[in-house]
MITIVEX-213383 format. One record per residue: residue in three letters; x negated, y, z negated of N, C-alpha, C in turn. Coordinates in steps of 0.1 Angstrom, whole numbers, padded with zeros to 4 digits, always signed. Layout:
N
ALAXYZXYZXYZ;...
END
This chain:
118
MET-1449+0881-0702-1444+0895-0703-1430+0894-0702;THR-1422+0901-0706-1407+0900-0701-1404+0914-0693;ASN-1394+0911-0682-1391+0923-0674-1383+0933-0681;ALA-1382+0943-0673-1372+0954-0677-1359+0950-0686;THR-1348+0943-0676-1337+0936-0674-1340+0929-0690;GLU-1347+0924-0692-1348+0911-0705-1348+0920-0714;GLN-1358+0931-0717-1359+0937-0727-1348+0952-0731;ALA-1338+0952-0722-1324+0959-0723-1318+0953-0729;GLY-1319+0938-0727-1310+0931-0731-1311+0927-0746;MET-1324+0924-0750-1328+0926-0762-1325+0936-0776;LYS-1327+0950-0766-1324+0960-0772-1314+0961-0774;ARG-1298+0959-0767-1286+0961-0767-1281+0947-0776;GLU-1290+0939-0779-1282+0924-0789-1288+0931-0801;ALA-1301+0938-0805-1306+0942-0817-1293+0954-0820;SER-1292+0960-0812-1280+0974-0813-1266+0966-0821;ARG-1264+0958-0814-1250+0949-0816-1255+0943-0833;LEU-1264+0940-0833-1261+0927-0848-1270+0943-0861;ARG-1273+0954-0861-1276+0964-0864-1259+0966-0869;TYR-1250+0969-0859-1237+0975-0859-1228+0964-0871;ILE-1229+0953-0866-1224+0941-0875-1231+0944-0890;GLU-1247+0943-0890-1251+0945-0907-1241+0955-0911;GLN-1238+0967-0905-1237+0980-0911-1219+0981-0916;ALA-1215+0972-0909-1199+0969-0909-1196+0971-0924;GLY-1200+0964-0933-1196+0966-0953-1197+0980-0953;GLU-1211+0986-0946-1209+1001-0957-1198+1011-0946;ARG-1197+1008-0934-1184+1018-0929-1171+1010-0932;GLY-1170+1001-0939-1157+0996-0949-1156+1004-0963;ARG-1167+1007-0966-1168+1009-0984-1159+1025-0980;GLN-1170+1031-0966-1165+1040-0967-1149+1048-0963;ALA-1144+1040-0952-1132+1037-0952-1125+1035-0963;GLY-1124+1027-0972-1122+1024-0985-1118+1035-0996;ALA-1132+1039-0992-1131+1049-1004-1123+1062-1000;ALA-1126+1068-0984-1119+1080-0982-1099+1074-0982;TRP-1099+1060-0981-1085+1058-0984-1077+1062-0994;ALA-1086+1057-1005-1080+1055-1017-1081+1069-1020;GLU-1089+1075-1016-1094+1094-1025-1078+1100-1013;ASP-1079+1098-1005-1069+1104-0996-1055+1104-0995;SER-1052+1090-0993-1038+1087-0991-1035+1073-1000;ALA-1036+1067-1005-1034+1056-1014-1027+1062-1024;GLU-1017+1055-1025-1009+1055-1038-1016+1045-1047;TYR-1008+1047-1057-1009+1042-1075-1004+1027-1070;LEU-0992+1023-1065-0991+1012-1064-0998+1002-1052;ASP-1002+1008-1039-1006+1005-1032-1023+0996-1036;LEU-1031+1007-1045-1041+0998-1050-1043+0991-1062;LYS-1026+0990-1067-1024+0982-1080-1022+0966-1071;ARG-1012+0967-1060-1009+0953-1053-1021+0950-1047;LEU-1034+0960-1042-1048+0953-1037-1056+0948-1048;ALA-1055+0952-1058-1064+0947-1071-1058+0934-1074;ALA-1041+0935-1075-1039+0921-1076-1044+0909-1069;ILE-1041+0909-1056-1042+0902-1045-1059+0898-1047;ALA-1068+0908-1049-1083+0905-1046-1085+0897-1059;ALA-1078+0903-1069-1080+0891-1085-1078+0877-1083;HIS-1067+0876-1071-1064+0862-1076-1064+0856-1062;ARG-1066+0860-1048-1071+0850-1038-1081+0861-1031;GLY-1087+0869-1032-1097+0875-1025-1092+0877-1010;PHE-1104+0879-1005-1102+0887-0993-1118+0883-0984;ASP-1117+0869-0985-1130+0862-0982-1124+0857-0966;ASP-1113+0853-0960-1115+0847-0952-1113+0855-0935;ASP-1110+0847-0926-1113+0854-0914-1101+0861-0909;HIS-1092+0860-0918-1077+0872-0919-1076+0880-0926;ALA-1090+0882-0930-1090+0895-0942-1082+0909-0940;GLY-1086+0912-0931-1080+0925-0924-1062+0930-0922;TYR-1058+0913-0919-1044+0915-0918-1041+0912-0933;ARG-1048+0904-0945-1041+0902-0954-1046+0910-0961;VAL-1053+0925-0959-1055+0936-0968-1043+0945-0966;VAL-1043+0945-0953-1029+0955-0949-1017+0952-0957;SER-1014+0940-0954-1003+0935-0959-1002+0933-0976;ALA-1011+0934-0979-1011+0934-0995-1012+0954-1000;ILE-1016+0960-0992-1015+0977-0994-1003+0977-0992;LEU-0996+0976-0978-0982+0980-0973-0973+0969-0978;GLY-0974+0961-0991-0964+0952-0997-0956+0943-0991;GLU-0958+0940-0976-0951+0934-0967-0957+0920-0964;ARG-0949+0914-0965-0954+0896-0956-0957+0894-0943;HIS-0947+0899-0937-0946+0897-0922-0947+0913-0914;LEU-0957+0919-0907-0961+0930-0903-0962+0929-0888;THR-0954+0941-0883-0959+0939-0867-0970+0947-0865;ARG-0974+0943-0853-0988+0947-0846-0984+0962-0848;ARG-0978+0970-0846-0977+0983-0846-0981+0988-0860;GLU-0973+0983-0875-0973+0990-0887-0986+0984-0888;ILE-0996+0976-0883-1008+0970-0884-1018+0984-0882;ALA-1013+0987-0867-1021+0997-0858-1019+1009-0866;VAL-1012+1012-0871-1004+1027-0878-1012+1029-0888;PHE-1016+1015-0900-1025+1015-0908-1037+1018-0905;ARG-1039+1013-0896-1054+1013-0893-1057+1025-0886;GLU-1048+1033-0878-1057+1045-0874-1054+1054-0887;THR-1050+1057-0901-1049+1063-0910-1063+1066-0912;PHE-1070+1059-0913-1086+1057-0914-1093+1054-0901;GLY-1095+1057-0892-1099+1057-0880-1100+1050-0871;LEU-1095+1033-0877-1100+1023-0868-1087+1020-0853;GLY-1095+1019-0844-1084+1014-0830-1084+1001-0835;HIS-1076+1001-0823-1069+0985-0821-1079+0976-0817;ASP-1088+0977-0810-1098+0972-0802-1115+0975-0810;ASP-1111+0981-0823-1125+0983-0829-1130+0970-0836;ALA-1144+0965-0832-1151+0957-0839-1146+0952-0853;ASP-1147+0964-0861-1147+0958-0870-1132+0958-0877;THR-1121+0958-0872-1106+0951-0873-1108+0934-0876;GLN-1119+0929-0872-1122+0915-0873-1132+0913-0881;ASN-1140+0920-0886-1149+0921-0895-1145+0917-0910;ARG-1149+0906-0911-1146+0900-0928-1155+0914-0939;GLU-1167+0915-0931-1178+0923-0943-1172+0936-0939;TYR-1165+0940-0932-1158+0956-0930-1149+0958-0943;TRP-1140+0946-0942-1129+0943-0952-1133+0941-0965;GLN-1144+0938-0968-1147+0932-0978-1153+0944-0985;GLY-1161+0956-0980-1162+0969-0980-1157+0978-0989;PHE-1144+0977-0977-1131+0986-0980-1124+0981-0994;VAL-1125+0965-0997-1115+0968-1007-1125+0966-1020;GLN-1137+0965-1017-1146+0969-1028-1145+0982-1032;SER-1147+0989-1023-1146+1006-1021-1132+1015-1031;ALA-1124+1007-1024-1110+1009-1028-1107+1008-1041;LEU-1110+0993-1045-1110+0991-1061-1116+0998-1075;GLU-1128+0999-1065-1139+1014-1075-1129+1024-1075;ALA-1124+1031-1067-1116+1041-1069-1106+1039-1081;PHE-1097+1026-1078-1084+1023-1084-1092+1026-1102;GLU-1103+1017-1101-1108+1015-1114-1109+1028-1126;GLU-1117+1035-1114-1117+1053-1116-1105+1058-1123;PHE-1091+1058-1115-1079+1062-1113-1073+1053-1124;ALA-1072+1046-1129-1066+1041-1137-1073+1043-1153;ILE-1085+1049-1150-1089+1049-1168-1085+1064-1173;
END
C-alpha cells in the first residue's frame, strides 16, 4: 500500500505527463490563432519555405520557428519574448521548450497558409 505522499506524487506526475502530451494540441490552437489573427502573408510564406526545406523537428524548434516567421537570423531574447506574448506564451512556459508544441503550431499555421494561398 502506498502512503498519501506517494499517491500525491503519482497524481502530479500523471498530470505533468498529460500536460506534455497535450502540447501539440495547444500548439495547433496557437498556430491557427496566430495565422488567422496577426500573421502576414510573407510570415506564412517564410514559415512554409523553412518547413519544406529543413523542418522544425530539433531541440531548437521554437527559436527556429520564431526566427523563420520574423525573417531574422539573430534574434534578441526580447524579440522572441514579444513574439511569444502575441499568442500567450510566457518566457517560462513549458511549451516554449516543447518540440511537439512547435510542430503543432507550424502544422496548423501552414494549414491556414494553404487555405489563404488558394
